[in-house]
KOLDO-555911 format. One record per residue (C-alpha): x, y negated, z negated. Coordinates in steps of 0.2 Angstrom, whole numbers. Layout:
N
+-------+-------+-------+
:    xx :    yy :    zz :
+-------+-------+-------+
:     X :     Y :     Z :
...
+-------+-------+-------+
***
This chain:
121
+-------+-------+-------+
:    xx :    yy :    zz :
+-------+-------+-------+
:   324 :    41 :  -208 :
:   333 :    31 :  -222 :
:   349 :    23 :  -218 :
:   365 :    31 :  -225 :
:   377 :    21 :  -235 :
:   394 :    27 :  -241 :
:   399 :    20 :  -258 :
:   418 :    21 :  -262 :
:   424 :    17 :  -280 :
:   435 :    25 :  -293 :
:   423 :    20 :  -307 :
:   409 :    33 :  -308 :
:   398 :    21 :  -318 :
:   399 :     8 :  -305 :
:   396 :    20 :  -291 :
:   380 :    26 :  -301 :
:   374 :     8 :  -303 :
:   377 :     4 :  -284 :
:   369 :    21 :  -279 :
:   353 :    18 :  -290 :
:   351 :     0 :  -283 :
:   352 :     7 :  -265 :
:   341 :    22 :  -268 :
:   328 :    11 :  -276 :
:   328 :     1 :  -260 :
:   325 :    17 :  -249 :
:   343 :    20 :  -243 :
:   352 :    37 :  -244 :
:   369 :    37 :  -252 :
:   385 :    46 :  -251 :
:   397 :    43 :  -266 :
:   416 :    45 :  -265 :
:   429 :    42 :  -279 :
:   443 :    34 :  -268 :
:   447 :    32 :  -250 :
:   454 :    49 :  -247 :
:   438 :    57 :  -255 :
:   428 :    46 :  -243 :
:   437 :    51 :  -228 :
:   435 :    69 :  -233 :
:   416 :    67 :  -235 :
:   414 :    58 :  -218 :
:   410 :    73 :  -207 :
:   402 :    65 :  -192 :
:   386 :    59 :  -199 :
:   380 :    42 :  -194 :
:   384 :    29 :  -208 :
:   375 :    13 :  -208 :
:   386 :     4 :  -220 :
:   401 :     6 :  -231 :
:   403 :    -2 :  -248 :
:   421 :     0 :  -254 :
:   432 :    -5 :  -269 :
:   449 :   -12 :  -266 :
:   459 :    -5 :  -281 :
:   458 :    14 :  -282 :
:   470 :    28 :  -284 :
:   476 :    40 :  -270 :
:   470 :    28 :  -256 :
:   466 :     9 :  -259 :
:   451 :     1 :  -251 :
:   462 :    -8 :  -237 :
:   470 :     8 :  -232 :
:   454 :    17 :  -232 :
:   445 :     4 :  -221 :
:   460 :     4 :  -209 :
:   459 :    23 :  -208 :
:   440 :    22 :  -206 :
:   441 :    10 :  -191 :
:   453 :    22 :  -182 :
:   439 :    35 :  -181 :
:   428 :    32 :  -166 :
:   413 :    38 :  -175 :
:   415 :    25 :  -188 :
:   425 :    11 :  -180 :
:   409 :     0 :  -179 :
:   402 :     4 :  -196 :
:   401 :   -13 :  -206 :
:   411 :   -13 :  -223 :
:   407 :   -23 :  -238 :
:   422 :   -24 :  -251 :
:   415 :   -24 :  -268 :
:   429 :   -29 :  -280 :
:   435 :   -39 :  -295 :
:   448 :   -47 :  -283 :
:   445 :   -65 :  -279 :
:   462 :   -71 :  -271 :
:   461 :   -78 :  -254 :
:   475 :   -67 :  -248 :
:   466 :   -51 :  -253 :
:   450 :   -57 :  -244 :
:   461 :   -60 :  -229 :
:   468 :   -43 :  -230 :
:   451 :   -36 :  -231 :
:   445 :   -45 :  -216 :
:   460 :   -40 :  -206 :
:   456 :   -22 :  -211 :
:   439 :   -24 :  -204 :
:   428 :   -29 :  -219 :
:   413 :   -40 :  -214 :
:   409 :   -46 :  -232 :
:   417 :   -48 :  -249 :
:   407 :   -46 :  -265 :
:   414 :   -49 :  -282 :
:   410 :   -38 :  -297 :
:   399 :   -39 :  -307 :
:   386 :   -40 :  -293 :
:   368 :   -45 :  -294 :
:   357 :   -31 :  -286 :
:   347 :   -44 :  -276 :
:   363 :   -51 :  -269 :
:   369 :   -34 :  -264 :
:   353 :   -29 :  -256 :
:   352 :   -45 :  -246 :
:   370 :   -42 :  -239 :
:   366 :   -23 :  -236 :
:   350 :   -28 :  -227 :
:   360 :   -40 :  -216 :
:   374 :   -29 :  -212 :
:   367 :   -11 :  -211 :
:   366 :    -4 :  -193 :
+-------+-------+-------+
***
């Protein structure tokens, strides 16, 4: 069975690019438009990895990861923050929320797949 990855980003085109990259490598993908949408779509299924943007409407990436980690089902799910943010304080905030990796947009598909391979449970 393919590993399931949750992709959270308010940009539909970026979600599509990430999803195509992941599906092309054999992963299953759930897409969400922001943190609140992502939490609503998590209904107990096993998620191998979460890829989340930082800056989103309704619920930003840091808030989303904090909320995700409160749920016993998802507390151990690894998270990659995929964002335009490069500031150290943002990276530290992501790490404090529970993110395992930080990737800057635009991303290289090979780089993303290497990180996904390393982190996906």
